[in-house]
PyMOL Python script that loads the backbone (N, CA, C, O; Angstrom):
from pymol import cmd

cmd.read_pdbstr("""\
ATOM      1  N   UNK A   1      -5.888  26.928  10.585  1.00  0.00           N
ATOM      2  CA  UNK A   1      -6.654  26.448   9.477  1.00  0.00           C
ATOM      3  C   UNK A   1      -5.739  25.466   8.593  1.00  0.00           C
ATOM      4  O   UNK A   1      -6.084  24.343   8.225  1.00  0.00           O
ATOM      5  N   UNK A   2      -4.468  26.110   8.310  1.00  0.00           N
ATOM      6  CA  UNK A   2      -3.583  25.479   7.431  1.00  0.00           C
ATOM      7  C   UNK A   2      -3.221  23.939   7.747  1.00  0.00           C
ATOM      8  O   UNK A   2      -3.083  23.069   6.887  1.00  0.00           O
ATOM      9  N   UNK A   3      -3.085  23.753   9.234  1.00  0.00           N
ATOM     10  CA  UNK A   3      -2.874  22.577   9.824  1.00  0.00           C
ATOM     11  C   UNK A   3      -3.857  21.715   9.417  1.00  0.00           C
ATOM     12  O   UNK A   3      -3.513  20.616   8.983  1.00  0.00           O
ATOM     13  N   UNK A   4      -5.263  22.070   9.489  1.00  0.00           N
ATOM     14  CA  UNK A   4      -6.340  21.258   9.225  1.00  0.00           C
ATOM     15  C   UNK A   4      -6.362  20.874   7.751  1.00  0.00           C
ATOM     16  O   UNK A   4      -6.605  19.724   7.384  1.00  0.00           O
ATOM     17  N   UNK A   5      -6.078  21.958   6.858  1.00  0.00           N
ATOM     18  CA  UNK A   5      -6.155  21.598   5.451  1.00  0.00           C
ATOM     19  C   UNK A   5      -5.121  20.715   5.088  1.00  0.00           C
ATOM     20  O   UNK A   5      -5.288  19.858   4.220  1.00  0.00           O
ATOM     21  N   UNK A   6      -3.975  20.882   5.746  1.00  0.00           N
ATOM     22  CA  UNK A   6      -2.831  19.763   5.386  1.00  0.00           C
ATOM     23  C   UNK A   6      -3.120  18.451   5.893  1.00  0.00           C
ATOM     24  O   UNK A   6      -2.656  17.475   5.304  1.00  0.00           O
ATOM     25  N   UNK A   7      -3.877  18.307   6.978  1.00  0.00           N
ATOM     26  CA  UNK A   7      -4.153  16.804   7.430  1.00  0.00           C
ATOM     27  C   UNK A   7      -5.285  16.420   6.430  1.00  0.00           C
ATOM     28  O   UNK A   7      -5.328  15.269   5.994  1.00  0.00           O
ATOM     29  N   UNK A   8      -6.188  17.342   6.061  1.00  0.00           N
ATOM     30  CA  UNK A   8      -7.167  16.720   5.203  1.00  0.00           C
ATOM     31  C   UNK A   8      -6.574  16.342   3.818  1.00  0.00           C
ATOM     32  O   UNK A   8      -6.936  15.325   3.226  1.00  0.00           O
ATOM     33  N   UNK A   9      -5.763  17.098   3.387  1.00  0.00           N
ATOM     34  CA  UNK A   9      -5.109  16.718   2.124  1.00  0.00           C
ATOM     35  C   UNK A   9      -4.145  15.451   2.312  1.00  0.00           C
ATOM     36  O   UNK A   9      -4.018  14.631   1.403  1.00  0.00           O
ATOM     37  N   UNK A  10      -3.532  15.342   3.426  1.00  0.00           N
ATOM     38  CA  UNK A  10      -2.793  14.134   3.543  1.00  0.00           C
ATOM     39  C   UNK A  10      -3.677  12.814   3.682  1.00  0.00           C
ATOM     40  O   UNK A  10      -3.306  11.744   3.200  1.00  0.00           O
ATOM     41  N   UNK A  11      -4.869  12.969   4.375  1.00  0.00           N
ATOM     42  CA  UNK A  11      -5.925  11.978   4.296  1.00  0.00           C
ATOM     43  C   UNK A  11      -6.471  11.574   3.029  1.00  0.00           C
ATOM     44  O   UNK A  11      -6.641  10.382   2.771  1.00  0.00           O
ATOM     45  N   UNK A  12      -6.771  12.544   2.181  1.00  0.00           N
ATOM     46  CA  UNK A  12      -7.405  12.235   0.904  1.00  0.00           C
ATOM     47  C   UNK A  12      -6.250  11.630   0.115  1.00  0.00           C
ATOM     48  O   UNK A  12      -6.610  10.715  -0.626  1.00  0.00           O
ATOM     49  N   UNK A  13      -4.866  11.936   0.094  1.00  0.00           N
ATOM     50  CA  UNK A  13      -3.906  11.243  -0.718  1.00  0.00           C
ATOM     51  C   UNK A  13      -3.765   9.864  -0.312  1.00  0.00           C
ATOM     52  O   UNK A  13      -3.648   8.990  -1.171  1.00  0.00           O
ATOM     53  N   UNK A  14      -3.765   9.564   1.044  1.00  0.00           N
ATOM     54  CA  UNK A  14      -3.765   8.191   1.499  1.00  0.00           C
ATOM     55  C   UNK A  14      -4.919   7.354   0.979  1.00  0.00           C
ATOM     56  O   UNK A  14      -4.721   6.197   0.607  1.00  0.00           O
ATOM     57  N   UNK A  15      -6.142   7.923   0.945  1.00  0.00           N
ATOM     58  CA  UNK A  15      -7.340   7.187   0.446  1.00  0.00           C
ATOM     59  C   UNK A  15      -7.118   6.925  -1.151  1.00  0.00           C
ATOM     60  O   UNK A  15      -7.424   5.881  -1.728  1.00  0.00           O
ATOM     61  N   UNK A  16      -6.577   7.976  -1.700  1.00  0.00           N
ATOM     62  CA  UNK A  16      -6.292   7.779  -3.261  1.00  0.00           C
ATOM     63  C   UNK A  16      -5.204   6.601  -3.477  1.00  0.00           C
ATOM     64  O   UNK A  16      -5.347   5.765  -4.370  1.00  0.00           O
ATOM     65  N   UNK A  17      -4.186   6.601  -2.653  1.00  0.00           N
ATOM     66  CA  UNK A  17      -3.135   5.567  -2.837  1.00  0.00           C
ATOM     67  C   UNK A  17      -3.829   4.360  -2.569  1.00  0.00           C
ATOM     68  O   UNK A  17      -3.622   3.456  -3.378  1.00  0.00           O
ATOM     69  N   UNK A  18      -4.725   4.089  -1.479  1.00  0.00           N
ATOM     70  CA  UNK A  18      -5.326   2.884  -1.352  1.00  0.00           C
ATOM     71  C   UNK A  18      -6.172   2.498  -2.388  1.00  0.00           C
ATOM     72  O   UNK A  18      -6.259   1.299  -2.651  1.00  0.00           O
ATOM     73  N   UNK A  19      -6.887   3.421  -3.096  1.00  0.00           N
ATOM     74  CA  UNK A  19      -7.810   3.119  -4.119  1.00  0.00           C
ATOM     75  C   UNK A  19      -6.947   2.753  -5.342  1.00  0.00           C
ATOM     76  O   UNK A  19      -7.388   1.815  -6.006  1.00  0.00           O
ATOM     77  N   UNK A  20      -6.086   3.176  -5.658  1.00  0.00           N
ATOM     78  CA  UNK A  20      -4.919   2.769  -6.911  1.00  0.00           C
ATOM     79  C   UNK A  20      -4.647   1.416  -6.380  1.00  0.00           C
ATOM     80  O   UNK A  20      -5.073   0.522  -7.112  1.00  0.00           O
ATOM     81  N   UNK A  21      -4.055   1.031  -5.309  1.00  0.00           N
ATOM     82  CA  UNK A  21      -3.575  -0.295  -4.900  1.00  0.00           C
ATOM     83  C   UNK A  21      -4.679  -1.233  -5.197  1.00  0.00           C
ATOM     84  O   UNK A  21      -4.383  -2.247  -5.828  1.00  0.00           O
ATOM     85  N   UNK A  22      -5.969  -1.040  -4.819  1.00  0.00           N
ATOM     86  CA  UNK A  22      -7.209  -2.063  -4.995  1.00  0.00           C
ATOM     87  C   UNK A  22      -7.355  -2.099  -6.401  1.00  0.00           C
ATOM     88  O   UNK A  22      -7.667  -3.210  -6.828  1.00  0.00           O
ATOM     89  N   UNK A  23      -7.225  -1.248  -7.203  1.00  0.00           N
ATOM     90  CA  UNK A  23      -7.375  -1.426  -8.661  1.00  0.00           C
ATOM     91  C   UNK A  23      -6.372  -1.933  -9.304  1.00  0.00           C
ATOM     92  O   UNK A  23      -6.569  -2.123 -10.504  1.00  0.00           O
ATOM     93  N   UNK A  24      -4.968  -2.319  -8.723  1.00  0.00           N
ATOM     94  CA  UNK A  24      -3.883  -3.108  -9.333  1.00  0.00           C
ATOM     95  C   UNK A  24      -3.681  -4.380  -8.351  1.00  0.00           C
ATOM     96  O   UNK A  24      -2.619  -4.484  -7.737  1.00  0.00           O
ATOM     97  N   UNK A  25      -4.563  -5.212  -8.225  1.00  0.00           N
ATOM     98  CA  UNK A  25      -4.292  -6.361  -7.474  1.00  0.00           C
ATOM     99  C   UNK A  25      -3.145  -7.173  -7.637  1.00  0.00           C
ATOM    100  O   UNK A  25      -2.737  -7.858  -6.699  1.00  0.00           O
ATOM    101  N   UNK A  26      -2.444  -7.159  -9.021  1.00  0.00           N
ATOM    102  CA  UNK A  26      -1.421  -7.956  -9.105  1.00  0.00           C
ATOM    103  C   UNK A  26      -0.089  -7.454  -8.413  1.00  0.00           C
ATOM    104  O   UNK A  26       0.901  -8.174  -8.280  1.00  0.00           O
ATOM    105  N   UNK A  27      -0.168  -6.202  -8.006  1.00  0.00           N
ATOM    106  CA  UNK A  27       0.811  -5.634  -7.188  1.00  0.00           C
ATOM    107  C   UNK A  27       1.068  -6.278  -5.757  1.00  0.00           C
ATOM    108  O   UNK A  27       2.140  -6.243  -5.154  1.00  0.00           O
ATOM    109  N   UNK A  28       0.007  -6.813  -5.368  1.00  0.00           N
ATOM    110  CA  UNK A  28       0.266  -7.568  -4.090  1.00  0.00           C
ATOM    111  C   UNK A  28       1.249  -8.703  -4.251  1.00  0.00           C
ATOM    112  O   UNK A  28       1.814  -9.107  -3.234  1.00  0.00           O
ATOM    113  N   UNK A  29       1.468  -9.163  -5.212  1.00  0.00           N
ATOM    114  CA  UNK A  29       2.467 -10.376  -5.269  1.00  0.00           C
ATOM    115  C   UNK A  29       3.972  -9.594  -5.314  1.00  0.00           C
ATOM    116  O   UNK A  29       4.944 -10.305  -5.062  1.00  0.00           O
ATOM    117  N   UNK A  30       4.157  -8.473  -5.556  1.00  0.00           N
ATOM    118  CA  UNK A  30       5.498  -7.774  -5.221  1.00  0.00           C
ATOM    119  C   UNK A  30       5.910  -7.745  -3.928  1.00  0.00           C
ATOM    120  O   UNK A  30       5.204  -7.303  -3.022  1.00  0.00           O
ATOM    121  N   UNK A  31       7.143  -8.242  -3.757  1.00  0.00           N
ATOM    122  CA  UNK A  31       7.619  -8.231  -2.304  1.00  0.00           C
ATOM    123  C   UNK A  31       7.559  -6.790  -1.676  1.00  0.00           C
ATOM    124  O   UNK A  31       7.845  -5.741  -2.253  1.00  0.00           O
ATOM    125  N   UNK A  32       7.144  -6.943  -0.419  1.00  0.00           N
ATOM    126  CA  UNK A  32       6.951  -5.721   0.511  1.00  0.00           C
ATOM    127  C   UNK A  32       6.791  -5.918   1.838  1.00  0.00           C
ATOM    128  O   UNK A  32       6.441  -6.986   2.341  1.00  0.00           O
ATOM    129  N   UNK A  33       7.066  -4.804   2.488  1.00  0.00           N
ATOM    130  CA  UNK A  33       7.024  -5.025   4.043  1.00  0.00           C
ATOM    131  C   UNK A  33       5.683  -4.390   4.437  1.00  0.00           C
ATOM    132  O   UNK A  33       5.343  -3.317   3.940  1.00  0.00           O
ATOM    133  N   UNK A  34       4.868  -5.087   5.384  1.00  0.00           N
ATOM    134  CA  UNK A  34       3.722  -4.562   5.822  1.00  0.00           C
ATOM    135  C   UNK A  34       3.552  -4.974   7.298  1.00  0.00           C
ATOM    136  O   UNK A  34       3.593  -6.188   7.499  1.00  0.00           O
ATOM    137  N   UNK A  35       3.374  -4.196   8.331  1.00  0.00           N
ATOM    138  CA  UNK A  35       2.937  -4.552   9.636  1.00  0.00           C
ATOM    139  C   UNK A  35       4.362  -5.524  10.097  1.00  0.00           C
ATOM    140  O   UNK A  35       4.218  -6.481  10.858  1.00  0.00           O
ATOM    141  N   UNK A  36       5.451  -5.223   9.648  1.00  0.00           N
ATOM    142  CA  UNK A  36       6.433  -6.029  10.078  1.00  0.00           C
ATOM    143  C   UNK A  36       6.643  -7.488   9.581  1.00  0.00           C
ATOM    144  O   UNK A  36       7.466  -8.270  10.057  1.00  0.00           O
ATOM    145  N   UNK A  37       5.760  -7.756   8.525  1.00  0.00           N
ATOM    146  CA  UNK A  37       5.801  -8.950   7.846  1.00  0.00           C
ATOM    147  C   UNK A  37       6.216  -8.825   6.191  1.00  0.00           C
ATOM    148  O   UNK A  37       5.866  -7.841   5.540  1.00  0.00           O
ATOM    149  N   UNK A  38       6.850  -9.724   5.710  1.00  0.00           N
ATOM    150  CA  UNK A  38       7.081  -9.721   4.358  1.00  0.00           C
ATOM    151  C   UNK A  38       6.028 -10.362   3.606  1.00  0.00           C
ATOM    152  O   UNK A  38       5.728 -11.547   3.751  1.00  0.00           O
ATOM    153  N   UNK A  39       5.364  -9.411   2.645  1.00  0.00           N
ATOM    154  CA  UNK A  39       4.169 -10.195   1.752  1.00  0.00           C
ATOM    155  C   UNK A  39       4.938 -10.317   0.295  1.00  0.00           C
ATOM    156  O   UNK A  39       6.020  -9.821  -0.021  1.00  0.00           O
ATOM    157  N   UNK A  40       4.102 -11.079  -0.444  1.00  0.00           N
ATOM    158  CA  UNK A  40       4.494 -11.203  -1.878  1.00  0.00           C
ATOM    159  C   UNK A  40       5.550 -12.192  -2.210  1.00  0.00           C
ATOM    160  O   UNK A  40       6.243 -12.681  -1.318  1.00  0.00           O
ATOM    161  N   UNK A  41       5.710 -12.529  -3.554  1.00  0.00           N
ATOM    162  CA  UNK A  41       6.605 -13.341  -3.785  1.00  0.00           C
ATOM    163  C   UNK A  41       7.608 -13.175  -4.961  1.00  0.00           C
ATOM    164  O   UNK A  41       8.560 -13.922  -5.187  1.00  0.00           O
ATOM    165  N   UNK A  42       7.216 -11.991  -5.729  1.00  0.00           N
ATOM    166  CA  UNK A  42       7.950 -11.551  -6.894  1.00  0.00           C
ATOM    167  C   UNK A  42       8.790 -10.262  -6.522  1.00  0.00           C
ATOM    168  O   UNK A  42       8.380  -9.428  -5.715  1.00  0.00           O
ATOM    169  N   UNK A  43      10.017 -10.173  -7.191  1.00  0.00           N
ATOM    170  CA  UNK A  43      10.634  -8.855  -7.049  1.00  0.00           C
ATOM    171  C   UNK A  43       9.837  -7.665  -7.840  1.00  0.00           C
ATOM    172  O   UNK A  43       9.325  -7.853  -8.944  1.00  0.00           O
ATOM    173  N   UNK A  44       9.793  -6.389  -7.126  1.00  0.00           N
ATOM    174  CA  UNK A  44       9.100  -5.425  -7.754  1.00  0.00           C
ATOM    175  C   UNK A  44       9.775  -4.859  -8.944  1.00  0.00           C
ATOM    176  O   UNK A  44      10.994  -5.028  -8.914  1.00  0.00           O
ATOM    177  N   UNK A  45       9.302  -4.202 -10.038  1.00  0.00           N
ATOM    178  CA  UNK A  45      10.078  -3.577 -11.092  1.00  0.00           C
ATOM    179  C   UNK A  45      11.024  -2.607 -10.555  1.00  0.00           C
ATOM    180  O   UNK A  45      10.778  -2.051  -9.484  1.00  0.00           O
ATOM    181  N   UNK A  46      12.151  -2.345 -11.254  1.00  0.00           N
ATOM    182  CA  UNK A  46      13.012  -1.423 -10.831  1.00  0.00           C
ATOM    183  C   UNK A  46      12.789  -0.058 -11.524  1.00  0.00           C
ATOM    184  O   UNK A  46      13.713   0.477 -12.136  1.00  0.00           O
ATOM    185  N   UNK A  47      11.327   0.613 -11.409  1.00  0.00           N
ATOM    186  CA  UNK A  47      11.082   1.560 -12.093  1.00  0.00           C
ATOM    187  C   UNK A  47      11.014   2.911 -11.084  1.00  0.00           C
ATOM    188  O   UNK A  47      10.552   3.984 -11.473  1.00  0.00           O
ATOM    189  N   UNK A  48      11.486   2.716  -9.885  1.00  0.00           N
ATOM    190  CA  UNK A  48      11.696   3.784  -8.839  1.00  0.00           C
ATOM    191  C   UNK A  48      10.196   4.056  -8.238  1.00  0.00           C
ATOM    192  O   UNK A  48      10.118   4.756  -7.229  1.00  0.00           O
ATOM    193  N   UNK A  49       9.130   3.581  -8.764  1.00  0.00           N
ATOM    194  CA  UNK A  49       7.887   3.877  -8.139  1.00  0.00           C
ATOM    195  C   UNK A  49       7.593   2.915  -7.046  1.00  0.00           C
ATOM    196  O   UNK A  49       7.938   1.734  -7.100  1.00  0.00           O
ATOM    197  N   UNK A  50       6.891   3.494  -5.964  1.00  0.00           N
ATOM    198  CA  UNK A  50       6.287   2.618  -4.940  1.00  0.00           C
ATOM    199  C   UNK A  50       5.371   1.555  -5.294  1.00  0.00           C
ATOM    200  O   UNK A  50       4.452   1.957  -6.008  1.00  0.00           O
ATOM    201  N   UNK A  51       5.343   0.451  -5.044  1.00  0.00           N
ATOM    202  CA  UNK A  51       4.633  -0.675  -5.316  1.00  0.00           C
ATOM    203  C   UNK A  51       4.045  -1.245  -4.035  1.00  0.00           C
ATOM    204  O   UNK A  51       4.664  -1.208  -2.972  1.00  0.00           O
ATOM    205  N   UNK A  52       2.766  -1.802  -4.173  1.00  0.00           N
ATOM    206  CA  UNK A  52       2.231  -2.728  -3.100  1.00  0.00           C
ATOM    207  C   UNK A  52       1.705  -2.009  -1.836  1.00  0.00           C
ATOM    208  O   UNK A  52       0.726  -2.450  -1.235  1.00  0.00           O
ATOM    209  N   UNK A  53       2.327  -0.963  -1.462  1.00  0.00           N
ATOM    210  CA  UNK A  53       2.055  -0.192  -0.145  1.00  0.00           C
ATOM    211  C   UNK A  53       1.843   1.191  -0.465  1.00  0.00           C
ATOM    212  O   UNK A  53       2.301   1.691  -1.492  1.00  0.00           O
ATOM    213  N   UNK A  54       1.065   1.921   0.502  1.00  0.00           N
ATOM    214  CA  UNK A  54       0.986   3.387   0.563  1.00  0.00           C
ATOM    215  C   UNK A  54       2.070   3.935   1.238  1.00  0.00           C
ATOM    216  O   UNK A  54       2.912   3.166   1.701  1.00  0.00           O
ATOM    217  N   UNK A  55       2.188   5.138   1.370  1.00  0.00           N
ATOM    218  CA  UNK A  55       3.427   5.849   1.953  1.00  0.00           C
ATOM    219  C   UNK A  55       3.302   5.653   3.575  1.00  0.00           C
ATOM    220  O   UNK A  55       4.260   5.804   4.333  1.00  0.00           O
ATOM    221  N   UNK A  56       2.096   5.325   3.962  1.00  0.00           N
ATOM    222  CA  UNK A  56       1.764   5.058   5.431  1.00  0.00           C
ATOM    223  C   UNK A  56       2.037   3.545   5.564  1.00  0.00           C
ATOM    224  O   UNK A  56       1.962   3.141   6.725  1.00  0.00           O
ATOM    225  N   UNK A  57       2.327   2.658   4.667  1.00  0.00           N
ATOM    226  CA  UNK A  57       2.637   1.197   4.885  1.00  0.00           C
ATOM    227  C   UNK A  57       1.405   0.440   4.801  1.00  0.00           C
ATOM    228  O   UNK A  57       1.502  -0.749   5.105  1.00  0.00           O
ATOM    229  N   UNK A  58       0.193   0.902   4.431  1.00  0.00           N
ATOM    230  CA  UNK A  58      -0.930  -0.072   4.096  1.00  0.00           C
ATOM    231  C   UNK A  58      -0.895  -0.749   2.939  1.00  0.00           C
ATOM    232  O   UNK A  58      -0.464  -0.255   1.897  1.00  0.00           O
ATOM    233  N   UNK A  59      -1.373  -1.996   3.051  1.00  0.00           N
ATOM    234  CA  UNK A  59      -1.337  -2.876   1.771  1.00  0.00           C
ATOM    235  C   UNK A  59      -2.559  -3.490   1.794  1.00  0.00           C
ATOM    236  O   UNK A  59      -3.115  -3.603   2.887  1.00  0.00           O
ATOM    237  N   UNK A  60      -3.122  -3.936   0.746  1.00  0.00           N
ATOM    238  CA  UNK A  60      -4.441  -4.447   0.322  1.00  0.00           C
ATOM    239  C   UNK A  60      -4.437  -5.835   1.314  1.00  0.00           C
ATOM    240  O   UNK A  60      -5.429  -6.118   1.986  1.00  0.00           O
ATOM    241  N   UNK A  61      -3.392  -6.535   1.320  1.00  0.00           N
ATOM    242  CA  UNK A  61      -3.535  -7.802   2.116  1.00  0.00           C
ATOM    243  C   UNK A  61      -4.047  -7.563   3.461  1.00  0.00           C
ATOM    244  O   UNK A  61      -4.751  -8.403   4.022  1.00  0.00           O
ATOM    245  N   UNK A  62      -3.736  -6.491   3.985  1.00  0.00           N
ATOM    246  CA  UNK A  62      -4.358  -6.045   5.425  1.00  0.00           C
ATOM    247  C   UNK A  62      -5.572  -6.260   5.583  1.00  0.00           C
ATOM    248  O   UNK A  62      -5.941  -6.566   6.717  1.00  0.00           O
ATOM    249  N   UNK A  63      -6.495  -6.172   4.571  1.00  0.00           N
ATOM    250  CA  UNK A  63      -7.844  -6.209   4.643  1.00  0.00           C
ATOM    251  C   UNK A  63      -8.338  -7.642   4.980  1.00  0.00           C
ATOM    252  O   UNK A  63      -9.462  -7.798   5.455  1.00  0.00           O
ATOM    253  N   UNK A  64      -7.573  -8.609   4.757  1.00  0.00           N
ATOM    254  CA  UNK A  64      -7.799 -10.135   5.025  1.00  0.00           C
ATOM    255  C   UNK A  64      -6.579 -10.517   5.923  1.00  0.00           C
ATOM    256  O   UNK A  64      -5.495 -10.929   5.512  1.00  0.00           O
ATOM    257  N   UNK A  65      -6.984 -10.287   7.352  1.00  0.00           N
ATOM    258  CA  UNK A  65      -5.777 -10.817   8.192  1.00  0.00           C
ATOM    259  C   UNK A  65      -5.656 -12.252   8.351  1.00  0.00           C
ATOM    260  O   UNK A  65      -4.602 -12.601   8.884  1.00  0.00           O
ATOM    261  N   UNK A  66      -6.493 -13.211   8.013  1.00  0.00           N
ATOM    262  CA  UNK A  66      -6.429 -14.605   8.029  1.00  0.00           C
ATOM    263  C   UNK A  66      -5.946 -15.068   7.035  1.00  0.00           C
ATOM    264  O   UNK A  66      -5.679 -16.269   7.077  1.00  0.00           O
ATOM    265  N   UNK A  67      -5.666 -14.342   5.831  1.00  0.00           N
ATOM    266  CA  UNK A  67      -5.181 -14.915   4.541  1.00  0.00           C
ATOM    267  C   UNK A  67      -3.936 -15.328   4.663  1.00  0.00           C
ATOM    268  O   UNK A  67      -3.099 -14.621   5.225  1.00  0.00           O
ATOM    269  N   UNK A  68      -3.648 -16.495   4.168  1.00  0.00           N
ATOM    270  CA  UNK A  68      -2.232 -16.996   4.002  1.00  0.00           C
ATOM    271  C   UNK A  68      -1.293 -16.283   3.192  1.00  0.00           C
ATOM    272  O   UNK A  68      -1.758 -15.859   2.133  1.00  0.00           O
ATOM    273  N   UNK A  69      -0.106 -16.047   3.419  1.00  0.00           N
ATOM    274  CA  UNK A  69       0.825 -15.184   2.473  1.00  0.00           C
ATOM    275  C   UNK A  69       1.718 -16.413   1.872  1.00  0.00           C
ATOM    276  O   UNK A  69       2.046 -17.417   2.504  1.00  0.00           O
ATOM    277  N   UNK A  70       2.008 -16.145   0.646  1.00  0.00           N
ATOM    278  CA  UNK A  70       2.941 -17.160  -0.158  1.00  0.00           C
ATOM    279  C   UNK A  70       4.244 -17.234   0.459  1.00  0.00           C
ATOM    280  O   UNK A  70       5.111 -17.968  -0.016  1.00  0.00           O
TER     281      UNK A  70
END
""", "prot")
cmd.dss("prot")
cmd.show_as("cartoon", "prot")
cmd.util.cbc("prot")
cmd.orient("prot")
């Protein structure tokens, strides 16, 4: 039961991180790695917080695979 609860919690956390990124579209311009490619054009702030990707490596740019990257 604890394993299932842990998996559920991890999935909910991932969905929350994705929602937060979708609500901050300007962060897509910060440099970040996603699917082995470098996305973005600006250096991220040095505040220690993760920007532009979730812990699993998902970024909002993955929603549009044909979109050109800057």
